[in-house]
N, C-alpha and C positions, 0 to 999 in steps of 0.2 A: 380362415386359413392362417390366422395369427392369434397370439395371446390376447390382444385387445378385443378381438371378436368374441372370444370365450368369456372374458370378464363382463362384456356388455350383456350377456344372457345368463350370467352365473346364478343369480337368484332364481330365475325361472328353471334353470337346469336342476338345481337342488330341489325345487318344488316338484319337478317331474320324477325325480328319484323317489320321493316319498309316496308317489302314486303308483310306482312300479311294483311288480310282484316277482320279477325274475331274478336270476343270479347275475346281477349287473354291476358288480364291483369294477370290472375292467371297462365299463362304459360310464363310470362315475366322473363327476367333475374333479374330485380329488386325484384320481388316477391320471386323468387327462392333463391336469396342471403339472403333476409330477413328471410325466413324460416330456412335456414342453420344456420345463425347467432343466431337466437332465440333458436333453439334446442341446439346449442353448449353452449350458455350462461346459459341455465337452466340445463346443464349437463345431457341431455337425452341420456343415453347410448343405449337405444333401437331404436334410430333414425337410419333408414336403407334406405337411399335415393337410387333411381334407375333412373337416367336420361338417357333415350334412345335417341340417336341422329342418324340422317341419313345424309350421305354426298354424294354428286355427285362430285367426285374428291376432290378438296379442299373446295368446296362450301357446307356450311351447308344448308340443304333443309328441315330438319324436327327435331323437338324436342318434346319429351313426358316426362314431369317431373312427376315421380311417387315416392312412397316410399313403403316399405314392412312393414306391421304391423302384429303382431301375437296376436290372442286371444286364449283362452283356447282350442277352437275347431278347429281352422284353421289359416293358414297364407294367407294374401291377399295383392295384389298390389293395391294401391289406389293413387289418385292424391296427389302430394306433398303438404303438409300443408292441408290435406283433411279436418281437422276439421274447418279450417278457410276460405277456398276457397269457392266461390259461384258458380263456374262452373267447369266442367271437359272438357278439350279439348286438342288437339294437335296443335302445331304450325307447319304448313306445307306451303312450298313455293307454290305460285299460279301456277308456271310452271310445277309442279310435279303432277303425278296421285295420287289423295288424297287417294283412296282406297288402292292402293299398298303401299303407304308411311305409312299409319297407320298400316296396317297389318305387315309390316317389323318392325316398332317401337315396336309394341306389342310383336312380336316374340323375338326381341332382349332383351326386359325387362324380359320376362319369362325365357329366357335362362340364363341371368345373375343372376336372383334372383328367383329360383324355388318357386312356390307358389301353393296353392290350387285353386286360382282363382283371377280374377281382378274385383274390384267393382268400377264402375264409376257413381258417383251421379251427377245429374243436368247437363246432356248433352243436349245442345240446338239442336233442329231440324235444319238441314242445315249446322251445323258446320262441320269442318274437321273430328272430331272424330265420329260424327253421320254418316257421309258419308262413313267412312272407317271401321266401326265395322263389324266383321264377322257375317255370318248368324247364327252362333251357339250362339250368345249373347241372354241373357234372359232379358226381360224387367221386372223390379221389381217396386213395389209401384205405386202410382197414377201419372198420367200426371199432371205437374204443368205448370205455365206460368210466363214469365218474361216480364213485361210491358216495352216498350221502346219508347222514344221520338226522332224521326228523325228530328233534327233541320235543317239538310242540305237540307231538302226538301222545305225550305221556305227562302225568302230573308233576313228576320230578325225576331226578337222576336214578333214584332207587327203582322207580317204576319202569324206566327204560332198561336199566342194567339187568333187571330180573328177566328180560326177554332174551338175553344172551345165553347161549347154550351153557348148561350147568357145568359141563366138563371144561369149557373154556374159562368160566369164572374160577373154577377150582385150580386150573393151571396157572392163572394169573396170580391167585392168592399164594400158591406154593412157590412160584418164582420169586415173589416179593419176600416171602418168609426166608428162602434160601439166601437171598442177598442181605436181608436184615441180620442174619446170623453173623455175617462178616462185618458189616458196618451199617449205620442208619441209611435208609433210602428216603430222600426228600424231593417232593415235587414243588418247584418254585415257579410262580408267575413273575417274570422279570419286568420290573417297572423302570429302573434306573436307565437313563439314556446311554451312558457309557457301557454299562453291562449289556444292554440290548445290542449295541454296536458290536461288541466282542462276540456275543452269541451268534449274530448274523454272520460274522466273518468265519467263525468256527464251523457253522453248518455248511457254508459255501465251500470251504476248504475240504470238509469231510465228504460232501457230495461230489465235488470235482475229483477227489482221490478215488472214490468208489467208481465213478464213471470210467476213469482211466484204467482201473484194475479190470473192469468188465469189457474194456475195449469199446465203450459206447461214448456218445456225445449228445448234445442237445442244442437247440437254437440259442437258448439263453447263455449257456456256458461257452458257446463259440464267439459270443460278443465280449470283447475284452473289457467293455464298460459295465458288465452286469454287476460286478461287485460294487462298483461306485454307485450304480443306480440303487441297489438294495440298501446300502448304508446311508444314502441320501434321504431315505424314507423315515429314518429315525427322528429327524428334526422337524418333520412336517406335522402340522396340526389339522390338515384336511384329510389325512388317512389314518384310520385307527389301527395301529399296529398292536399285535399281541405276541409275546415271546414266552416260551415255556422250556424249563430245563428239569430233567430228572437226574438228580445228583446221588452219587454213591461214593463213599470215601472222599467226599468233598469235590469229586470230579464229575463232569457230565457223562452220564450213561447213554442218554438220548436227549436230543433237543429238536425243537420245532418252532417255527414262527410263521405268522400269517396275518390276516387282516379281519376286522369286523366291519361289515357293511350291511345296513338295513336289517339288523337283527340276526345275521348269519356270520359264522366264522368260516373263513376261507384258508385252509392250510396252504402254505406256499413252498417252504423249503424245510426239509427235515434231515437229520443225520443221527447216526448212533454208533456206539462202540461195538465193533464186530467181534471183539475178543470175548464179549459176554452173550454171544448169539444164543447159547443154550437157554438163557433166561428170557428170550424174546423181548429185549428192551423196548423195541418199537411198539409192540403190542401193549406192554405194561404202561408205557408213556401215553399212548393214545387214550387209554381208559381214563388216565388222570386229566388229560386235556379236555375230553368230552365232559367229565365231571365239572371242571372249571367253567366250561361254556354253559352247562346246565345251571350252575350256581349263579352265573351272571344273567340268567333269564333269556338266553339266546334261543332263537327258533330252531336252529339246526347247525350242523357242521358239514361243510362241503369239503370232502377229502380229495377231490380233484383226480384228473387223469394221471397215471394209468391205474387200472384195477390191480390191486396187490392183495395177497392173502390176509395180511394183518389189517388192511382196511375193511375187507369183506367181513371179518370177524364182528365188526361193530356196525356196519352199514345197515340201514333199514330199507334202502333201495339203491339201485345202480342205474344212473341215467345214461342212455346211449349217446355217444358223442361222435359226430362225423365231420369230415373235411369236405368242403365244397369249392368248386371253381366255376366262375361265370365268365365265359369267353366274350370279348367285345369285338375284337378284330379277327380277321382270318389267321393272322400270325398267332394271336392269343389262343385260338381254337386248336391250331396245330401243336403249339407248345404244351398246352394242357393235356391233349390226347397223347402226345409222344412222351413227355417227361413225367408229368404228374400221375397219369393213369397207367402207362406201360413201364417206362424205364426205372423211375425212382422206386416204386414198390418192389420191382424185381431185384434191383441193386441192393435195397435194404434187406430183402429176404436172403440174398446171397451172403451179405456181410454178417448178418445175425446167425447164419448157419455155420460160420467158421468157428474153429476152436478159439476160446477166449484169448490165449496167449498170442495167437496169430493176429486176431482182430486188434488187440491193443497195440501190437507192433505196427500194424498198418495205420492205426490212428496217429501214432507218433510220427510216422513218415509223412502223413498228410498234414501234420502240424496242428491236429485237433486234440492231441493228448493232454494239453493244458486245460 
């Protein structure tokens, strides 16, 4: 329940990470420490962490990092750093029965922190958590997808890139040539800490502006501390940050940053210059990012939820991602059924069906426009 408890098992946690095979960045020791430090630094007295662990003798074989949150109507267990994480999962040793391990971890969390239910958003099909969820779990919301590029299926980037449609490759080449006629196009892997910080702030600003224009919002951007959390990651040595910038006329055309964990790159935040949409800068930049990841010898690139056309251009597969709810109390069951299954999806569908200008106006009134 506290930072000392984490540090007491830190070496074993890192050892468990090396034995894992899943997409477990958001269950890593580095991510967990980053969330703890951030919540402490912003003085969040409501932060209520619940890290369930499973041991076989002295050997750590399972970790499920959660936190308890309270709304007016209910208390919920959610993944640690739930507003900022992109997947929910459990870290489970490959030699252990996944279903039994996850069931024990969930039971331990509930017994330590009684709640009305457990809300697990963005659970990947085939993940340890998906395999271990009890039959009583309720699926909420629509099924989404996380495009993925499996670089380890090819000898090198050229081998992978040759599988992309020839028309797409030609379009990318032509777009680059058109831009080059105006000024050089340069892809930079940004290493300097100050430059990384500036890049992160630009992408967040660009993304927030884009959401505002579209009359949309997200859990992360609704949290006023999201920017501070992101910039706090630059100075950390337990999270491997990567930052990429596609420059034209010495200005960013498209930028993206994310993390490397267990041999995979996880895209986190991206933004682009929409005045150059004809040249598909996002697509152009993503080809450069994947090339950089291949040159680094990474196993693959997780492009994350949601599915978007420019991601699908490069994806070798798309993993289905679902939201689950586990009611614990009668109140939890009623709230999940009423809000998460019936009202929230209907409300979301209604809002997304509105014209963009009306939607963005409503967002401003609701105070989510920022």
